[in-house]
Backbone as CSV, one residue per row, in Angstrom:
resi,resn,N_x,N_y,N_z,CA_x,CA_y,CA_z,C_x,C_y,C_z
1,MET,10.691,2.326,-21.622,11.342,3.390,-21.037,11.184,3.300,-19.546
2,THR,12.299,3.342,-18.842,12.318,3.352,-17.422,13.084,4.635,-16.926
3,PHE,12.351,5.258,-15.892,12.896,6.508,-15.446,12.576,6.673,-13.990
4,GLU,13.350,7.416,-13.270,13.011,7.656,-11.848,12.134,8.881,-11.745
5,ALA,11.306,8.785,-10.838,10.313,9.943,-10.575,10.120,10.220,-9.089
6,VAL,9.686,11.275,-8.728,9.252,11.708,-7.379,7.750,11.956,-7.262
7,TYR,7.009,11.487,-6.304,5.782,11.788,-6.086,5.487,12.914,-5.092
8,GLU,4.977,14.043,-5.578,4.751,15.096,-4.703,3.571,15.895,-5.008
9,ASN,2.790,16.314,-4.054,1.590,16.989,-4.259,0.571,16.327,-5.218
10,GLY,0.496,15.039,-5.145,-0.397,14.291,-6.022,-0.030,14.038,-7.462
11,VAL,1.296,14.419,-7.791,1.744,14.238,-9.092,3.046,13.502,-9.218
12,LEU,3.319,12.576,-10.173,4.581,11.976,-10.322,5.509,13.059,-11.201
13,ARG,6.600,13.294,-10.668,7.482,14.175,-11.424,8.732,13.582,-11.774
14,PRO,8.973,13.238,-13.139,10.262,12.671,-13.587,11.401,13.412,-13.133
15,LEU,12.460,12.774,-12.842,13.809,13.355,-12.550,14.568,13.728,-13.727
16,GLU,14.039,13.337,-14.873,14.794,13.653,-16.166,13.871,13.993,-17.134
17,SER,14.305,14.702,-18.237,13.359,14.961,-19.319,12.870,13.810,-20.027
18,LEU,11.671,13.767,-20.387,11.117,12.559,-21.194,10.797,12.896,-22.571
19,ARG,11.060,12.040,-23.442,10.754,12.290,-24.840,9.269,11.775,-25.154
20,LEU,8.336,12.556,-24.706,6.912,12.250,-24.885,6.205,13.514,-25.485
21,THR,5.209,13.337,-26.376,4.519,14.422,-26.874,3.485,14.966,-25.854
22,ASN,3.144,16.199,-25.812,2.232,16.834,-24.944,0.880,16.011,-24.879
23,GLN,0.459,15.766,-23.760,-0.808,14.927,-23.487,-0.783,13.497,-23.998
24,GLN,0.422,12.947,-24.291,0.604,11.635,-24.737,0.087,10.725,-23.570
25,HIS,-0.693,9.740,-23.804,-1.119,8.703,-22.819,-0.128,7.682,-22.682
26,VAL,0.132,7.263,-21.498,1.163,6.216,-21.196,0.687,5.315,-20.153
27,LEU,1.160,4.127,-20.054,0.868,3.105,-18.947,2.104,3.112,-18.045
28,VAL,1.741,3.368,-16.745,2.871,3.530,-15.734,2.788,2.378,-14.841
29,THR,3.951,1.751,-14.507,4.054,0.647,-13.606,4.969,1.179,-12.396
30,ILE,4.550,1.150,-11.220,5.312,1.645,-10.104,5.902,0.565,-9.268
31,SER,7.199,0.744,-9.001,7.946,-0.188,-8.153,8.816,0.597,-7.332
32,GLY,9.311,0.067,-6.189,10.144,0.735,-5.302,11.528,1.005,-5.902
33,THR,12.264,2.065,-5.483,13.470,2.355,-5.999,14.594,1.500,-5.374
34,PRO,15.422,0.780,-6.016,16.432,-0.006,-5.380,17.493,0.851,-4.647
35,LEU,18.090,0.322,-3.647,19.152,1.129,-2.965,20.450,0.861,-3.747
36,ILE,20.741,1.998,-4.467,21.914,1.941,-5.351,23.206,1.473,-4.574
37,ALA,23.518,2.032,-3.469,24.683,1.757,-2.767,24.865,0.180,-2.596
38,ASP,23.773,-0.407,-2.153,23.827,-1.842,-1.957,23.955,-2.601,-3.175
39,ASP,23.376,-2.123,-4.266,23.396,-2.798,-5.552,24.805,-2.874,-6.125
40,VAL,25.556,-1.760,-6.160,26.767,-1.660,-6.898,28.093,-1.708,-6.017
41,ALA,27.923,-1.644,-4.764,29.193,-1.630,-3.948,30.080,-2.783,-4.006
42,GLY,29.592,-3.940,-4.248,30.447,-5.086,-4.344,30.953,-5.327,-5.799
43,TYR,30.572,-4.486,-6.800,31.006,-4.839,-8.109,32.426,-4.345,-8.388
44,PHE,32.940,-3.319,-7.662,34.224,-2.774,-7.985,35.150,-2.866,-6.763
45,GLU,36.382,-2.938,-7.059,37.458,-2.914,-5.933,37.496,-1.492,-5.362
46,PRO,37.954,-1.333,-4.113,38.112,-0.064,-3.493,39.032,0.841,-4.405
47,GLU,40.155,0.322,-5.050,40.965,1.085,-5.889,40.196,1.691,-7.149
48,GLU,39.306,0.905,-7.665,38.368,1.362,-8.841,37.488,2.506,-8.339
49,TRP,36.966,2.387,-7.187,36.070,3.459,-6.717,36.950,4.753,-6.493
50,ALA,38.195,4.597,-5.892,38.993,5.788,-5.687,39.357,6.409,-6.954
51,ALA,39.748,5.689,-8.016,40.112,6.170,-9.301,38.878,6.826,-10.002
52,ALA,37.720,6.264,-9.792,36.472,6.846,-10.460,36.161,8.269,-9.981
53,LYS,36.511,8.478,-8.718,36.235,9.913,-8.189,36.944,10.952,-9.026
54,HIS,37.917,10.633,-9.738,38.726,11.773,-10.525,38.291,11.681,-11.955
55,ASP,37.316,10.808,-12.410,36.836,10.810,-13.794,36.107,11.972,-14.083
56,ASP,36.371,12.653,-15.218,35.608,13.779,-15.658,34.758,13.457,-16.929
57,ILE,33.760,12.691,-16.664,32.850,12.210,-17.636,31.480,12.828,-17.481
58,SER,30.979,13.407,-18.693,29.694,14.072,-18.599,28.574,12.940,-18.810
59,LEU,27.364,13.300,-18.488,26.194,12.516,-18.646,26.127,12.209,-20.149
60,GLN,26.303,13.246,-20.985,26.185,13.170,-22.433,27.184,12.083,-22.944
61,ASP,28.413,12.069,-22.357,29.447,10.971,-22.739,28.886,9.723,-22.442
62,VAL,28.338,9.550,-21.241,27.865,8.232,-20.821,26.679,7.709,-21.736
63,ARG,25.741,8.627,-22.053,24.677,8.443,-22.938,25.152,7.977,-24.254
64,ARG,26.131,8.680,-24.816,26.715,8.420,-26.088,27.284,6.945,-26.137
65,ALA,28.079,6.720,-25.105,28.612,5.305,-24.918,27.678,4.299,-24.897
66,LEU,26.668,4.437,-24.028,25.612,3.428,-23.799,24.821,3.115,-25.102
67,SER,24.572,4.267,-25.916,23.753,4.017,-27.050,24.498,3.273,-28.116
68,SER,25.810,3.201,-28.023,26.593,2.408,-28.980,26.726,1.004,-28.724
69,ILE,26.165,0.498,-27.615,26.268,-0.897,-27.197,25.216,-1.673,-27.918
70,PRO,25.541,-2.669,-28.667,24.471,-3.403,-29.398,24.004,-4.501,-28.356
71,GLY,22.671,-4.763,-28.546,22.065,-5.829,-27.772,21.732,-5.366,-26.288
72,SER,21.940,-6.179,-25.344,21.645,-6.044,-24.023,22.727,-5.439,-23.299
73,LEU,22.479,-4.377,-22.524,23.460,-3.861,-21.657,23.987,-4.923,-20.635
74,ALA,23.009,-5.681,-20.072,23.384,-6.631,-19.117,24.412,-7.775,-19.650
75,ASP,24.134,-8.128,-20.950,25.057,-9.061,-21.654,26.470,-8.331,-21.809
76,ALA,26.482,-7.078,-22.135,27.748,-6.393,-22.341,28.545,-6.183,-21.087
77,VAL,27.843,-5.964,-19.886,28.458,-5.953,-18.556,28.999,-7.376,-18.226
78,ILE,28.258,-8.486,-18.431,28.620,-9.766,-18.124,29.916,-10.143,-18.967
79,ALA,29.903,-9.736,-20.190,31.049,-10.075,-21.112,32.232,-9.393,-20.547
80,SER,32.025,-8.111,-20.212,33.137,-7.258,-19.682,33.801,-7.930,-18.438
81,ARG,32.944,-8.394,-17.644,33.392,-9.034,-16.342,34.174,-10.251,-16.633
82,GLU,33.714,-11.061,-17.623,34.385,-12.341,-17.926,35.756,-12.111,-18.558
83,GLU,36.028,-10.973,-19.176,37.240,-10.535,-19.728,38.375,-10.343,-18.768
84,ARG,37.896,-10.007,-17.549,38.950,-9.623,-16.534,39.639,-10.736,-16.094
């Protein structure tokens, strides 16, 4: 499981709800957060970014779509790029 969190007042606070049982022990690995704008800016044409502004897709829709992808998400993205 990978999730984004904020460290405040001596506590790591996840930015999303986690499916953990109360007082469940976990192992945490800390790494810096990548700069999203730098990571994805070159993947899409300006027209695609402009069209995406008008998409009315909920987080639940995205999660549902992602959960249906078999195997690795990275492999699915690479295959999608090769189809273009």
